[in-house]
Wavefront OBJ file of the C-alpha trace (Angstrom):
o trace
v 41.824 26.299 26.331
v 41.882 27.353 22.676
v 39.034 27.230 20.204
v 39.432 24.400 17.689
v 37.742 24.148 14.317
v 37.426 20.614 12.951
v 36.345 20.039 9.367
v 36.522 17.302 6.767
v 38.277 18.478 3.639
v 38.476 16.078 0.694
v 37.829 13.092 2.963
v 40.586 14.115 5.392
v 39.977 15.464 8.897
v 41.645 18.812 9.563
v 41.813 20.684 12.852
v 42.759 24.342 13.138
v 43.463 26.173 16.399
v 41.995 29.688 16.529
v 43.862 32.475 18.303
v 42.794 36.100 18.671
v 45.985 38.149 19.103
v 44.182 41.436 18.515
v 40.661 42.802 18.343
v 40.495 42.703 14.571
v 42.502 39.562 13.755
v 41.953 35.811 14.061
v 44.811 33.416 13.315
v 44.041 29.817 12.383
v 46.913 27.336 12.599
v 46.725 23.718 11.550
v 46.971 21.673 14.727
v 49.157 18.880 13.330
v 50.446 19.662 9.811
v 52.586 16.511 9.678
v 49.494 14.296 9.850
v 48.088 15.661 6.612
v 50.148 13.530 4.277
v 48.789 14.836 1.020
v 50.505 16.202 -2.031
v 48.086 19.078 -2.442
v 48.722 22.432 -0.808
v 47.064 22.937 2.582
v 47.819 26.199 4.372
v 49.199 25.759 7.864
v 48.313 29.341 8.803
v 45.294 31.423 7.810
v 44.701 34.992 8.961
v 41.148 36.348 9.020
v 40.548 40.015 9.679
v 37.330 40.875 11.425
v 36.129 42.962 8.501
v 36.001 39.797 6.403
v 39.390 39.995 4.738
v 41.185 36.656 4.613
v 44.897 36.282 4.020
v 46.450 33.052 2.844
v 49.637 33.047 0.817
v 47.929 31.172 -2.035
v 44.243 31.779 -1.389
v 43.259 30.992 -4.982
v 44.541 27.434 -4.603
v 42.552 26.660 -1.464
v 39.253 28.525 -1.897
v 37.230 25.379 -1.055
v 39.101 24.949 2.254
v 38.637 28.614 3.168
v 34.924 28.383 2.383
v 34.558 25.321 4.660
v 36.399 27.048 7.528
v 34.391 30.249 7.086
v 31.106 28.305 7.071
v 32.099 26.543 10.299
v 32.967 29.871 11.948
v 29.647 31.387 10.850
v 27.811 28.290 12.089
v 29.527 28.634 15.470
v 28.658 32.351 15.673
v 25.008 31.649 14.837
v 24.711 28.931 17.502
v 26.378 31.017 20.230
v 24.162 34.027 19.527
v 21.009 31.891 19.740
v 22.022 30.406 23.105
l 1 2 3 4 5 6 7 8 9 10 11 12 13 14 15 16 17 18 19 20 21 22 23 24 25 26 27 28 29 30 31 32 33 34 35 36 37 38 39 40 41 42 43 44 45 46 47 48 49 50 51 52 53 54 55 56 57 58 59 60 61 62 63 64 65 66 67 68 69 70 71 72 73 74 75 76 77 78 79 80 81 82 83
């Protein structure tokens, strides 16, 4: 079972699947890109390096989305450490 991150971005639900192909890299892929029928750019793949570096082809255009995903990841990490 994969880890899923679900957020609401501009009144639209988005779900990303998180994979960890290596110790230092997390890959987020949009679960169903065809469902997001919007004219604005939404990255289907986001790569986050463990040292905090994020790679998206056009990161400047989707900073709000990246911030929401990062906040959800940090929230998850905080809850799992407390448990």
